[in-house]
mmCIF file of the N, C-alpha and C atoms, coordinates in Angstrom:
data_MODEL
# 
_entry.id   MODEL 
# 
loop_
_atom_site.group_PDB 
_atom_site.id 
_atom_site.type_symbol 
_atom_site.label_atom_id 
_atom_site.label_alt_id 
_atom_site.label_comp_id 
_atom_site.label_asym_id 
_atom_site.label_entity_id 
_atom_site.label_seq_id 
_atom_site.pdbx_PDB_ins_code 
_atom_site.Cartn_x 
_atom_site.Cartn_y 
_atom_site.Cartn_z 
_atom_site.occupancy 
_atom_site.B_iso_or_equiv 
_atom_site.pdbx_formal_charge 
_atom_site.auth_seq_id 
_atom_site.auth_comp_id 
_atom_site.auth_asym_id 
_atom_site.auth_atom_id 
_atom_site.pdbx_PDB_model_num 
ATOM 1   N N  . MET A 1 1  ? -6.263 30.696  -3.760 1.00 0.00 ? 1  MET A N  1 
ATOM 2   C CA . MET A 1 1  ? -4.807 30.170  -3.372 1.00 0.00 ? 1  MET A CA 1 
ATOM 3   C C  . MET A 1 1  ? -5.270 28.918  -2.171 1.00 0.00 ? 1  MET A C  1 
ATOM 4   N N  . ILE A 1 2  ? -6.119 29.682  -1.395 1.00 0.00 ? 2  ILE A N  1 
ATOM 5   C CA . ILE A 1 2  ? -6.603 28.418  -0.253 1.00 0.00 ? 2  ILE A CA 1 
ATOM 6   C C  . ILE A 1 2  ? -7.085 27.057  -0.908 1.00 0.00 ? 2  ILE A C  1 
ATOM 7   N N  . ASN A 1 3  ? -8.004 27.313  -2.002 1.00 0.00 ? 3  ASN A N  1 
ATOM 8   C CA . ASN A 1 3  ? -7.995 25.934  -2.784 1.00 0.00 ? 3  ASN A CA 1 
ATOM 9   C C  . ASN A 1 3  ? -7.097 25.437  -2.790 1.00 0.00 ? 3  ASN A C  1 
ATOM 10  N N  . LYS A 1 4  ? -5.610 25.903  -3.611 1.00 0.00 ? 4  LYS A N  1 
ATOM 11  C CA . LYS A 1 4  ? -4.935 25.239  -4.106 1.00 0.00 ? 4  LYS A CA 1 
ATOM 12  C C  . LYS A 1 4  ? -3.934 24.350  -2.938 1.00 0.00 ? 4  LYS A C  1 
ATOM 13  N N  . LYS A 1 5  ? -3.602 25.465  -1.993 1.00 0.00 ? 5  LYS A N  1 
ATOM 14  C CA . LYS A 1 5  ? -3.032 24.698  -0.908 1.00 0.00 ? 5  LYS A CA 1 
ATOM 15  C C  . LYS A 1 5  ? -4.032 23.426  -0.173 1.00 0.00 ? 5  LYS A C  1 
ATOM 16  N N  . ARG A 1 6  ? -5.225 23.313  -0.361 1.00 0.00 ? 6  ARG A N  1 
ATOM 17  C CA . ARG A 1 6  ? -5.842 22.405  0.234  1.00 0.00 ? 6  ARG A CA 1 
ATOM 18  C C  . ARG A 1 6  ? -5.659 21.262  -0.816 1.00 0.00 ? 6  ARG A C  1 
ATOM 19  N N  . GLN A 1 7  ? -5.759 21.337  -1.967 1.00 0.00 ? 7  GLN A N  1 
ATOM 20  C CA . GLN A 1 7  ? -5.356 20.770  -2.926 1.00 0.00 ? 7  GLN A CA 1 
ATOM 21  C C  . GLN A 1 7  ? -4.506 20.092  -2.699 1.00 0.00 ? 7  GLN A C  1 
ATOM 22  N N  . ASP A 1 8  ? -3.498 20.845  -2.543 1.00 0.00 ? 8  ASP A N  1 
ATOM 23  C CA . ASP A 1 8  ? -1.573 19.897  -2.250 1.00 0.00 ? 8  ASP A CA 1 
ATOM 24  C C  . ASP A 1 8  ? -1.715 19.347  -1.210 1.00 0.00 ? 8  ASP A C  1 
ATOM 25  N N  . ILE A 1 9  ? -2.523 19.427  -0.063 1.00 0.00 ? 9  ILE A N  1 
ATOM 26  C CA . ILE A 1 9  ? -2.881 18.962  1.087  1.00 0.00 ? 9  ILE A CA 1 
ATOM 27  C C  . ILE A 1 9  ? -3.420 17.744  0.893  1.00 0.00 ? 9  ILE A C  1 
ATOM 28  N N  . ILE A 1 10 ? -4.683 17.441  0.256  1.00 0.00 ? 10 ILE A N  1 
ATOM 29  C CA . ILE A 1 10 ? -5.169 16.366  -0.116 1.00 0.00 ? 10 ILE A CA 1 
ATOM 30  C C  . ILE A 1 10 ? -4.365 15.561  -0.891 1.00 0.00 ? 10 ILE A C  1 
ATOM 31  N N  . ILE A 1 11 ? -3.795 16.029  -1.808 1.00 0.00 ? 11 ILE A N  1 
ATOM 32  C CA . ILE A 1 11 ? -2.901 15.110  -2.620 1.00 0.00 ? 11 ILE A CA 1 
ATOM 33  C C  . ILE A 1 11 ? -1.875 14.491  -1.784 1.00 0.00 ? 11 ILE A C  1 
ATOM 34  N N  . ASN A 1 12 ? -1.005 14.778  -1.016 1.00 0.00 ? 12 ASN A N  1 
ATOM 35  C CA . ASN A 1 12 ? 0.211  14.779  -0.139 1.00 0.00 ? 12 ASN A CA 1 
ATOM 36  C C  . ASN A 1 12 ? -0.440 13.771  1.101  1.00 0.00 ? 12 ASN A C  1 
ATOM 37  N N  . ALA A 1 13 ? -1.619 13.801  1.095  1.00 0.00 ? 13 ALA A N  1 
ATOM 38  C CA . ALA A 1 13 ? -2.394 13.246  2.710  1.00 0.00 ? 13 ALA A CA 1 
ATOM 39  C C  . ALA A 1 13 ? -2.505 11.793  1.712  1.00 0.00 ? 13 ALA A C  1 
ATOM 40  N N  . ALA A 1 14 ? -2.935 11.490  0.543  1.00 0.00 ? 14 ALA A N  1 
ATOM 41  C CA . ALA A 1 14 ? -3.329 10.443  -0.547 1.00 0.00 ? 14 ALA A CA 1 
ATOM 42  C C  . ALA A 1 14 ? -2.324 9.838   -0.861 1.00 0.00 ? 14 ALA A C  1 
ATOM 43  N N  . SER A 1 15 ? -0.776 10.468  -1.135 1.00 0.00 ? 15 SER A N  1 
ATOM 44  C CA . SER A 1 15 ? -0.018 9.953   -1.471 1.00 0.00 ? 15 SER A CA 1 
ATOM 45  C C  . SER A 1 15 ? 1.026  9.276   -0.004 1.00 0.00 ? 15 SER A C  1 
ATOM 46  N N  . ALA A 1 16 ? 0.727  9.821   0.683  1.00 0.00 ? 16 ALA A N  1 
ATOM 47  C CA . ALA A 1 16 ? 1.390  9.006   2.189  1.00 0.00 ? 16 ALA A CA 1 
ATOM 48  C C  . ALA A 1 16 ? 0.537  8.216   2.409  1.00 0.00 ? 16 ALA A C  1 
ATOM 49  N N  . HIS A 1 17 ? -0.801 8.022   2.237  1.00 0.00 ? 17 HIS A N  1 
ATOM 50  C CA . HIS A 1 17 ? -1.708 6.826   2.615  1.00 0.00 ? 17 HIS A CA 1 
ATOM 51  C C  . HIS A 1 17 ? -1.316 5.592   2.001  1.00 0.00 ? 17 HIS A C  1 
ATOM 52  N N  . ARG A 1 18 ? -1.301 5.732   0.282  1.00 0.00 ? 18 ARG A N  1 
ATOM 53  C CA . ARG A 1 18 ? -0.706 4.961   -0.531 1.00 0.00 ? 18 ARG A CA 1 
ATOM 54  C C  . ARG A 1 18 ? 0.584  4.317   -0.275 1.00 0.00 ? 18 ARG A C  1 
ATOM 55  N N  . GLU A 1 19 ? 1.485  5.375   0.174  1.00 0.00 ? 19 GLU A N  1 
ATOM 56  C CA . GLU A 1 19 ? 2.843  4.525   0.725  1.00 0.00 ? 19 GLU A CA 1 
ATOM 57  C C  . GLU A 1 19 ? 2.924  4.007   1.885  1.00 0.00 ? 19 GLU A C  1 
ATOM 58  N N  . SER A 1 20 ? 2.239  4.277   2.892  1.00 0.00 ? 20 SER A N  1 
ATOM 59  C CA . SER A 1 20 ? 1.958  3.332   3.731  1.00 0.00 ? 20 SER A CA 1 
ATOM 60  C C  . SER A 1 20 ? 1.241  2.118   3.552  1.00 0.00 ? 20 SER A C  1 
ATOM 61  N N  . LEU A 1 21 ? 0.397  2.148   2.804  1.00 0.00 ? 21 LEU A N  1 
ATOM 62  C CA . LEU A 1 21 ? 0.028  0.720   2.498  1.00 0.00 ? 21 LEU A CA 1 
ATOM 63  C C  . LEU A 1 21 ? 0.650  -0.233  1.513  1.00 0.00 ? 21 LEU A C  1 
ATOM 64  N N  . ARG A 1 22 ? 1.153  0.532   1.210  1.00 0.00 ? 22 ARG A N  1 
ATOM 65  C CA . ARG A 1 22 ? 2.349  0.071   0.294  1.00 0.00 ? 22 ARG A CA 1 
ATOM 66  C C  . ARG A 1 22 ? 3.673  -1.026  1.074  1.00 0.00 ? 22 ARG A C  1 
ATOM 67  N N  . LYS A 1 23 ? 4.110  -0.127  1.957  1.00 0.00 ? 23 LYS A N  1 
ATOM 68  C CA . LYS A 1 23 ? 5.131  -0.428  2.686  1.00 0.00 ? 23 LYS A CA 1 
ATOM 69  C C  . LYS A 1 23 ? 4.213  -1.621  3.857  1.00 0.00 ? 23 LYS A C  1 
ATOM 70  N N  . ASN A 1 24 ? 3.649  -1.295  4.292  1.00 0.00 ? 24 ASN A N  1 
ATOM 71  C CA . ASN A 1 24 ? 2.620  -2.218  5.190  1.00 0.00 ? 24 ASN A CA 1 
ATOM 72  C C  . ASN A 1 24 ? 2.129  -3.842  4.061  1.00 0.00 ? 24 ASN A C  1 
ATOM 73  N N  . LEU A 1 25 ? 1.887  -3.468  2.946  1.00 0.00 ? 25 LEU A N  1 
ATOM 74  C CA . LEU A 1 25 ? 1.790  -4.663  2.236  1.00 0.00 ? 25 LEU A CA 1 
ATOM 75  C C  . LEU A 1 25 ? 3.049  -5.421  2.149  1.00 0.00 ? 25 LEU A C  1 
ATOM 76  N N  . GLN A 1 26 ? 4.101  -4.709  1.876  1.00 0.00 ? 26 GLN A N  1 
ATOM 77  C CA . GLN A 1 26 ? 5.544  -5.199  1.639  1.00 0.00 ? 26 GLN A CA 1 
ATOM 78  C C  . GLN A 1 26 ? 5.758  -6.015  2.850  1.00 0.00 ? 26 GLN A C  1 
ATOM 79  N N  . HIS A 1 27 ? 5.669  -5.487  4.022  1.00 0.00 ? 27 HIS A N  1 
ATOM 80  C CA . HIS A 1 27 ? 5.901  -6.386  5.564  1.00 0.00 ? 27 HIS A CA 1 
ATOM 81  C C  . HIS A 1 27 ? 5.432  -7.383  5.815  1.00 0.00 ? 27 HIS A C  1 
ATOM 82  N N  . ARG A 1 28 ? 4.220  -7.455  4.959  1.00 0.00 ? 28 ARG A N  1 
ATOM 83  C CA . ARG A 1 28 ? 2.837  -8.639  5.378  1.00 0.00 ? 28 ARG A CA 1 
ATOM 84  C C  . ARG A 1 28 ? 3.799  -9.709  4.517  1.00 0.00 ? 28 ARG A C  1 
ATOM 85  N N  . LEU A 1 29 ? 4.191  -9.593  3.130  1.00 0.00 ? 29 LEU A N  1 
ATOM 86  C CA . LEU A 1 29 ? 4.367  -10.313 2.319  1.00 0.00 ? 29 LEU A CA 1 
ATOM 87  C C  . LEU A 1 29 ? 5.576  -10.918 2.340  1.00 0.00 ? 29 LEU A C  1 
ATOM 88  N N  . GLU A 1 30 ? 6.846  -10.182 3.181  1.00 0.00 ? 30 GLU A N  1 
ATOM 89  C CA . GLU A 1 30 ? 8.021  -10.668 3.875  1.00 0.00 ? 30 GLU A CA 1 
ATOM 90  C C  . GLU A 1 30 ? 7.835  -11.564 4.817  1.00 0.00 ? 30 GLU A C  1 
ATOM 91  N N  . VAL A 1 31 ? 6.747  -11.497 5.794  1.00 0.00 ? 31 VAL A N  1 
ATOM 92  C CA . VAL A 1 31 ? 6.458  -12.349 6.904  1.00 0.00 ? 31 VAL A CA 1 
ATOM 93  C C  . VAL A 1 31 ? 6.124  -13.375 6.298  1.00 0.00 ? 31 VAL A C  1 
ATOM 94  N N  . ALA A 1 32 ? 5.003  -13.435 5.401  1.00 0.00 ? 32 ALA A N  1 
ATOM 95  C CA . ALA A 1 32 ? 4.126  -14.415 4.824  1.00 0.00 ? 32 ALA A CA 1 
ATOM 96  C C  . ALA A 1 32 ? 5.608  -15.686 4.237  1.00 0.00 ? 32 ALA A C  1 
ATOM 97  N N  . ARG A 1 33 ? 6.029  -15.010 3.221  1.00 0.00 ? 33 ARG A N  1 
ATOM 98  C CA . ARG A 1 33 ? 7.348  -15.401 2.660  1.00 0.00 ? 33 ARG A CA 1 
ATOM 99  C C  . ARG A 1 33 ? 8.111  -16.309 3.422  1.00 0.00 ? 33 ARG A C  1 
ATOM 100 N N  . ALA A 1 34 ? 8.475  -15.595 4.757  1.00 0.00 ? 34 ALA A N  1 
ATOM 101 C CA . ALA A 1 34 ? 9.482  -16.252 5.689  1.00 0.00 ? 34 ALA A CA 1 
ATOM 102 C C  . ALA A 1 34 ? 9.198  -17.452 5.945  1.00 0.00 ? 34 ALA A C  1 
ATOM 103 N N  . GLU A 1 35 ? 7.598  -17.380 6.519  1.00 0.00 ? 35 GLU A N  1 
ATOM 104 C CA . GLU A 1 35 ? 7.037  -18.702 7.344  1.00 0.00 ? 35 GLU A CA 1 
ATOM 105 C C  . GLU A 1 35 ? 6.404  -19.763 5.959  1.00 0.00 ? 35 GLU A C  1 
ATOM 106 N N  . GLY A 1 36 ? 6.714  -19.022 4.549  1.00 0.00 ? 36 GLY A N  1 
ATOM 107 C CA . GLY A 1 36 ? 6.079  -20.168 3.621  1.00 0.00 ? 36 GLY A CA 1 
ATOM 108 C C  . GLY A 1 36 ? 4.586  -20.717 3.708  1.00 0.00 ? 36 GLY A C  1 
ATOM 109 N N  . ASN A 1 37 ? 3.738  -19.283 4.101  1.00 0.00 ? 37 ASN A N  1 
ATOM 110 C CA . ASN A 1 37 ? 2.576  -19.324 4.226  1.00 0.00 ? 37 ASN A CA 1 
ATOM 111 C C  . ASN A 1 37 ? 1.928  -19.018 2.766  1.00 0.00 ? 37 ASN A C  1 
ATOM 112 N N  . GLN A 1 38 ? 2.160  -19.798 1.713  1.00 0.00 ? 38 GLN A N  1 
ATOM 113 C CA . GLN A 1 38 ? 1.836  -19.641 0.350  1.00 0.00 ? 38 GLN A CA 1 
ATOM 114 C C  . GLN A 1 38 ? 0.021  -18.943 0.119  1.00 0.00 ? 38 GLN A C  1 
ATOM 115 N N  . ALA A 1 39 ? -0.798 -19.563 0.959  1.00 0.00 ? 39 ALA A N  1 
ATOM 116 C CA . ALA A 1 39 ? -2.057 -18.955 0.719  1.00 0.00 ? 39 ALA A CA 1 
ATOM 117 C C  . ALA A 1 39 ? -2.275 -17.178 1.126  1.00 0.00 ? 39 ALA A C  1 
ATOM 118 N N  . LEU A 1 40 ? -1.610 -17.025 1.982  1.00 0.00 ? 40 LEU A N  1 
ATOM 119 C CA . LEU A 1 40 ? -1.454 -15.651 2.528  1.00 0.00 ? 40 LEU A CA 1 
ATOM 120 C C  . LEU A 1 40 ? -0.817 -15.209 1.354  1.00 0.00 ? 40 LEU A C  1 
ATOM 121 N N  . ILE A 1 41 ? 0.347  -15.482 0.911  1.00 0.00 ? 41 ILE A N  1 
ATOM 122 C CA . ILE A 1 41 ? 1.297  -14.693 0.063  1.00 0.00 ? 41 ILE A CA 1 
ATOM 123 C C  . ILE A 1 41 ? 0.032  -14.545 -1.525 1.00 0.00 ? 41 ILE A C  1 
ATOM 124 N N  . HIS A 1 42 ? -0.542 -15.338 -1.834 1.00 0.00 ? 42 HIS A N  1 
ATOM 125 C CA . HIS A 1 42 ? -1.232 -15.262 -2.952 1.00 0.00 ? 42 HIS A CA 1 
ATOM 126 C C  . HIS A 1 42 ? -2.404 -14.449 -3.137 1.00 0.00 ? 42 HIS A C  1 
ATOM 127 N N  . GLN A 1 43 ? -2.784 -14.195 -1.474 1.00 0.00 ? 43 GLN A N  1 
ATOM 128 C CA . GLN A 1 43 ? -3.705 -13.342 -1.183 1.00 0.00 ? 43 GLN A CA 1 
ATOM 129 C C  . GLN A 1 43 ? -3.292 -11.720 -0.937 1.00 0.00 ? 43 GLN A C  1 
ATOM 130 N N  . LEU A 1 44 ? -2.140 -11.777 -0.742 1.00 0.00 ? 44 LEU A N  1 
ATOM 131 C CA . LEU A 1 44 ? -1.395 -10.420 -0.603 1.00 0.00 ? 44 LEU A CA 1 
ATOM 132 C C  . LEU A 1 44 ? -1.228 -9.718  -2.001 1.00 0.00 ? 44 LEU A C  1 
ATOM 133 N N  . GLU A 1 45 ? -0.768 -10.955 -2.998 1.00 0.00 ? 45 GLU A N  1 
ATOM 134 C CA . GLU A 1 45 ? -0.362 -10.370 -4.322 1.00 0.00 ? 45 GLU A CA 1 
ATOM 135 C C  . GLU A 1 45 ? -1.765 -10.084 -4.882 1.00 0.00 ? 45 GLU A C  1 
ATOM 136 N N  . LYS A 1 46 ? -2.651 -10.609 -4.756 1.00 0.00 ? 46 LYS A N  1 
ATOM 137 C CA . LYS A 1 46 ? -4.027 -10.223 -5.230 1.00 0.00 ? 46 LYS A CA 1 
ATOM 138 C C  . LYS A 1 46 ? -4.086 -8.807  -4.733 1.00 0.00 ? 46 LYS A C  1 
ATOM 139 N N  . GLU A 1 47 ? -4.101 -8.428  -3.372 1.00 0.00 ? 47 GLU A N  1 
ATOM 140 C CA . GLU A 1 47 ? -4.491 -7.363  -2.886 1.00 0.00 ? 47 GLU A CA 1 
ATOM 141 C C  . GLU A 1 47 ? -3.423 -6.429  -3.449 1.00 0.00 ? 47 GLU A C  1 
ATOM 142 N N  . ALA A 1 48 ? -2.008 -6.402  -3.400 1.00 0.00 ? 48 ALA A N  1 
ATOM 143 C CA . ALA A 1 48 ? -1.545 -5.453  -4.257 1.00 0.00 ? 48 ALA A CA 1 
ATOM 144 C C  . ALA A 1 48 ? -1.809 -5.454  -5.523 1.00 0.00 ? 48 ALA A C  1 
ATOM 145 N N  . ALA A 1 49 ? -2.233 -6.306  -6.504 1.00 0.00 ? 49 ALA A N  1 
ATOM 146 C CA . ALA A 1 49 ? -2.983 -5.809  -7.734 1.00 0.00 ? 49 ALA A CA 1 
ATOM 147 C C  . ALA A 1 49 ? -3.911 -5.346  -8.007 1.00 0.00 ? 49 ALA A C  1 
ATOM 148 N N  . TYR A 1 50 ? -4.676 -5.629  -6.552 1.00 0.00 ? 50 TYR A N  1 
ATOM 149 C CA . TYR A 1 50 ? -5.933 -4.896  -6.794 1.00 0.00 ? 50 TYR A CA 1 
ATOM 150 C C  . TYR A 1 50 ? -5.692 -3.481  -6.359 1.00 0.00 ? 50 TYR A C  1 
ATOM 151 N N  . LEU A 1 51 ? -5.015 -3.066  -5.567 1.00 0.00 ? 51 LEU A N  1 
ATOM 152 C CA . LEU A 1 51 ? -4.821 -1.933  -5.287 1.00 0.00 ? 51 LEU A CA 1 
ATOM 153 C C  . LEU A 1 51 ? -3.503 -1.038  -5.874 1.00 0.00 ? 51 LEU A C  1 
ATOM 154 N N  . ASN A 1 52 ? -2.773 -1.993  -7.005 1.00 0.00 ? 52 ASN A N  1 
ATOM 155 C CA . ASN A 1 52 ? -1.912 -1.339  -7.917 1.00 0.00 ? 52 ASN A CA 1 
ATOM 156 C C  . ASN A 1 52 ? -0.939 -1.014  -7.396 1.00 0.00 ? 52 ASN A C  1 
ATOM 157 N N  . LEU A 1 53 ? -0.286 -1.703  -6.373 1.00 0.00 ? 53 LEU A N  1 
ATOM 158 C CA . LEU A 1 53 ? 0.832  -1.410  -5.208 1.00 0.00 ? 53 LEU A CA 1 
ATOM 159 C C  . LEU A 1 53 ? 1.678  -2.208  -6.226 1.00 0.00 ? 53 LEU A C  1 
ATOM 160 N N  . ASN A 1 54 ? 1.688  -2.894  -7.125 1.00 0.00 ? 54 ASN A N  1 
ATOM 161 C CA . ASN A 1 54 ? 3.101  -3.951  -7.505 1.00 0.00 ? 54 ASN A CA 1 
ATOM 162 C C  . ASN A 1 54 ? 3.514  -3.388  -8.285 1.00 0.00 ? 54 ASN A C  1 
# 
């Protein structure tokens, strides 16, 4: 039972962390697009692909 709770906590934390990464990356992409920064857009899109966030 304790191991199951611990596993659930770890899974939830990992999920929350991944969602935070996704939101942060999305915001950074929006800003880069608004500024027309093509190099940064490309870099962030590659980062999203690497992290499988797209």
